[in-house]
C-alpha positions in Angstrom: 12.0 -12.1 -40.7 15.1 -11.5 -38.3 15.2 -9.9 -34.8 18.5 -8.6 -33.4 18.5 -8.7 -29.4 21.0 -6.6 -27.7 22.9 -8.6 -24.9 23.5 -6.8 -21.4 26.4 -8.7 -19.6 29.5 -8.5 -17.3 31.8 -9.4 -19.8 31.8 -13.0 -18.7 28.4 -14.0 -18.1 25.0 -12.8 -19.9 22.3 -11.3 -17.4 18.9 -12.9 -17.0 17.2 -9.8 -18.6 18.7 -10.4 -21.7 17.4 -14.2 -21.8 13.8 -12.4 -20.8 14.3 -10.3 -24.1 15.1 -13.2 -26.2 11.9 -14.9 -25.0 10.0 -11.8 -26.0 11.9 -12.2 -29.6 10.5 -15.8 -29.4 6.9 -14.8 -29.3 7.4 -12.3 -32.1 8.6 -15.1 -34.3 11.6 -15.5 -36.5 15.4 -15.9 -36.6 17.0 -14.5 -33.6 20.1 -13.0 -33.3 22.2 -12.0 -30.2 24.7 -8.8 -30.1 27.5 -8.9 -27.7 29.4 -5.8 -27.6 32.2 -5.4 -25.1 35.7 -5.1 -24.2 37.4 -8.5 -23.0 34.1 -9.9 -23.4 34.9 -13.5 -24.8 33.5 -15.4 -21.7 29.9 -13.7 -22.5 30.1 -14.4 -26.0 30.5 -18.1 -25.2 27.7 -17.8 -22.9 25.5 -16.4 -25.5 26.1 -18.9 -28.2 24.4 -21.4 -25.5 21.5 -19.5 -24.8 18.4 -21.4 -26.3 16.6 -20.1 -29.4 19.4 -17.8 -30.6 20.9 -18.8 -34.2 23.7 -16.3 -34.3 25.8 -14.3 -32.2 27.5 -11.0 -33.3 30.4 -10.6 -31.4 32.1 -7.0 -31.2 35.1 -6.9 -28.9 36.4 -3.5 -28.6 37.5 -0.9 -26.1 34.6 1.4 -27.6 32.1 -0.9 -26.3 33.8 -1.9 -22.5 31.2 0.3 -20.4 28.1 0.3 -23.0 28.6 4.0 -23.7 25.1 5.4 -25.2 26.8 7.3 -28.1 28.9 4.2 -29.1 26.4 1.5 -28.7 23.5 3.4 -30.5 26.1 3.8 -33.3 26.9 0.2 -33.3 23.4 -0.8 -33.4 22.3 1.2 -36.3 25.4 0.4 -38.4 24.1 -3.4 -37.7 20.6 -2.5 -38.4 19.9 -3.3 -41.8 17.9 -6.4 -42.4 16.6 -6.9 -39.2 12.6 -6.1 -38.6 12.6 -5.9 -34.9 15.6 -4.4 -32.2 14.7 -5.5 -28.7 16.7 -5.2 -25.3 15.8 -5.0 -21.7 14.5 -2.3 -20.0 17.3 -1.9 -17.9 19.3 1.2 -17.1 21.9 0.6 -20.2 19.0 -0.2 -22.5 16.8 2.9 -21.4 20.1 4.6 -22.0 20.9 4.0 -25.5 17.9 2.3 -27.2 16.2 6.2 -27.7 19.1 6.9 -29.5 18.8 3.9 -31.8 15.2 4.7 -32.4 16.1 8.6 -33.4 19.0 7.6 -35.5 16.5 5.2 -37.6 13.9 7.6 -37.4 11.3 5.5 -35.7 9.2 5.3 -32.5 10.6 3.2 -30.0 7.8 1.3 -28.0 9.1 0.9 -24.5 8.9 -1.4 -21.6 6.7 -4.1 -23.6 4.9 -7.1 -21.6 3.1 -8.9 -24.1 3.3 -9.4 -27.9 -0.2 -9.8 -29.6 1.5 -10.0 -33.1 4.9 -9.1 -35.2 3.5 -5.1 -35.0 1.3 -5.0 -32.0 2.7 -4.9 -28.3 1.2 -4.1 -24.7 2.8 -1.9 -22.7 1.8 -0.7 -19.0 0.8 3.2 -18.5 -0.4 5.2 -15.4 2.2 3.4 -13.3 0.8 0.1 -14.6 -2.8 0.8 -13.7 -3.6 0.7 -17.5 -2.6 -1.5 -20.2 -1.9 0.1 -23.7 -2.0 -1.7 -26.8 0.7 -0.3 -29.4 0.6 -1.2 -33.2 3.7 0.0 -35.0 4.0 0.9 -38.9 7.6 1.5 -38.7 9.7 -0.8 -41.1 12.1 -1.6 -37.9 10.3 -1.9 -34.5 12.7 -0.9 -31.7 11.6 -2.4 -28.3 12.7 -2.4 -24.8 11.3 -5.5 -22.7 9.9 -5.5 -19.4 12.4 -7.8 -17.0 9.4 -9.2 -15.3 7.0 -9.9 -18.3 8.4 -13.0 -19.8 9.9 -16.2 -18.3 13.3 -16.2 -19.5 14.6 -19.0 -21.9 17.4 -21.4 -20.7 20.6 -20.3 -20.4 21.9 -23.7 -21.9 21.0 -25.7 -24.8 21.7 -23.7 -27.8 24.4 -23.7 -30.3 24.3 -20.3 -32.1 27.2 -19.6 -34.7 29.3 -16.9 -34.0 30.2 -14.2 -36.2 32.7 -11.5 -35.7 32.0 -7.9 -36.3 33.6 -4.6 -36.4 31.9 -1.2 -35.2 32.2 2.0 -36.6 34.6 4.7 -35.8 34.4 5.9 -32.3 31.9 8.8 -32.1 34.0 10.5 -29.6 31.0 12.3 -27.8 31.7 11.0 -24.4 34.3 9.4 -22.2 34.3 6.9 -19.5 35.3 8.5 -16.2 35.1 6.2 -13.4 32.4 3.6 -11.5 31.8 3.7 -8.1 31.1 0.1 -7.4 29.0 -1.2 -4.2 30.0 -4.7 -3.5 26.6 -6.4 -2.4 26.7 -9.5 0.1 23.3 -10.2 -0.7 21.6 -11.0 -3.9 20.9 -8.0 -6.5 17.3 -6.9 -6.2 16.0 -7.6 -9.9 17.9 -11.2 -9.6 16.7 -12.2 -6.0 14.1 -14.8 -5.3 13.0 -13.1 -1.9 13.1 -9.4 -1.4 12.3 -7.6 2.1 11.5 -3.9 1.4 11.2 -1.3 3.9 9.2 2.0 3.7 8.5 5.2 5.5 7.2 3.4 8.4 10.9 2.4 9.2 11.3 5.9 10.5 15.1 6.2 9.9 18.1 4.4 8.1 19.2 2.7 11.5 15.9 0.6 11.5 16.7 -1.2 8.3 19.2 -3.1 10.4 16.2 -5.1 11.7 15.2 -6.1 7.8 18.7 -6.9 7.3 19.0 -9.6 9.8 15.6 -11.2 8.3 17.3 -10.7 5.1 20.6 -12.3 6.2 18.5 -15.7 7.3 16.5 -15.9 4.1 18.9 -15.2 1.7 17.1 -12.1 0.3 17.8 -8.8 -1.1 16.7 -5.5 0.8 14.7 -3.0 -1.2 12.9 0.1 -0.2 10.0 2.6 -1.4 10.4 6.1 -2.9 9.5 7.6 0.5 12.3 5.8 2.4 15.0 6.8 -0.4 13.6 10.2 -0.7 14.0 10.6 3.3 17.5 9.3 3.2 17.0 6.3 4.9 18.8 4.0 2.3 20.9 5.1 -1.0 18.9 5.1 -4.3 20.0 2.2 -5.8 17.7 0.1 -3.6 14.6 1.6 -5.0 11.9 -0.4 -5.8 8.8 1.1 -8.1 8.2 2.7 -11.4 11.0 4.8 -10.9 13.3 2.5 -9.5 13.3 -1.1 -9.9 10.9 -3.6 -11.4 11.0 -7.0 -9.6 8.9 -10.1 -9.7 10.5 -12.5 -6.9 9.0 -15.7 -5.4 8.5 -13.9 -2.2 8.3 -10.0 -1.6 8.0 -8.8 2.2 6.7 -5.1 2.2 7.5 -3.8 5.7 6.1 -0.2 6.7 5.1 0.6 2.8 1.7 2.0 2.6 1.4 0.8 -1.1 1.7 4.2 -3.4 0.9 3.3 -7.0 4.3 4.2 -8.0 5.9 1.1 -5.7 3.1 -1.1 -6.6 4.0 -1.0 -10.1 7.6 -2.1 -9.5 6.5 -5.3 -7.7 3.0 -6.5 -8.1 4.1 -9.0 -10.1 5.7 -10.8 -7.5 4.3 -14.5 -7.0 3.7 -14.4 -3.4 3.3 -10.7 -1.5 3.5 -10.3 2.3 2.7 -7.1 3.8 3.2 -5.5 7.3 1.7 -2.2 8.3 0.0 -0.8 11.4 -2.7 0.8 8.8 -5.3 -1.7 8.1 -6.5 0.8 5.2 -3.2 0.9 3.6 -3.3 0.2 -0.3 -0.6 -2.4 0.0 -3.2 -4.8 1.5 -4.9 -4.7 -1.6 -2.4 -6.5 -3.7 -0.9 -8.5 -0.8 -1.7 -12.3 -0.6 -1.0 -12.3 3.2 -1.4 -9.3 5.4 -0.2 -8.5 9.2 -1.8 -5.5 10.6 0.7 -4.8 13.4 3.2 -2.5 14.7 6.3 -3.4 12.5 8.8 -2.8 15.6 7.1 -5.8 17.4 6.3 -7.7 14.3 9.7 -8.1 12.5 11.5 -9.0 15.8 9.2 -11.8 16.5 9.6 -13.0 12.9 13.3 -12.5 13.2 13.2 -14.6 16.0 11.2 -17.6 14.5 13.9 -17.9 11.5 
């Protein structure tokens, strides 16, 4: 049994969610191949060969795949699909973009956001914003899966010695073209990779008050997140949103400030190792999942915390 994992990378390094997907592939069992497709991506190809548990790296270095456009990536993956029983990638923005196309082209059902493997054809995935777990069994010849980025411990980035096989992709699909990318350069850790996250909710009242959280985050070396309510209110940009429709995170420490704890938000952070909640409403749902809770006015509590750091 052979499994194909599609890597997410920045042309130079392999991102952590890919190593989580490799861990899921190990739980299924079989020979694991890792597809690295990009443009000028030799650094990522070399890094992929070092990942623990990977036996072969399929390297496709071509301008068609420089920006992981869904039309190009799906055509490439389908062209390489023969002989594989499972095709996996991480549940990221890119993975959610091209994997449904792969499943459609292969005429199979995709199983999204798996969080546990029961057997080679049976998986668990969250439903109803994580309030229930569905066990799904697939009879498809090829299982197309996306893997929740917090569900498995990532395999080691080093220790492997995979062979590298250069492959060619199909002719360009010509259905889309890259226009531009507006990149925000962050001085803090990226949300999904941060070990500490400080998040603010509607209780922050406005965007200017997030400066209080920035001061705390800077001292802790933390990333800053937000609830959907804060994003919808225009306090912060949507790339800071944590939750079912935002980013799924599982840091070592998650500090929720002024967040009531709607189920959509809890679905995105409840796997955090330690959760600290600050809210003036003692009945706020966030306290049901918090390891430590402080019922207090955040405009007093946060400056006091900042002063102690």
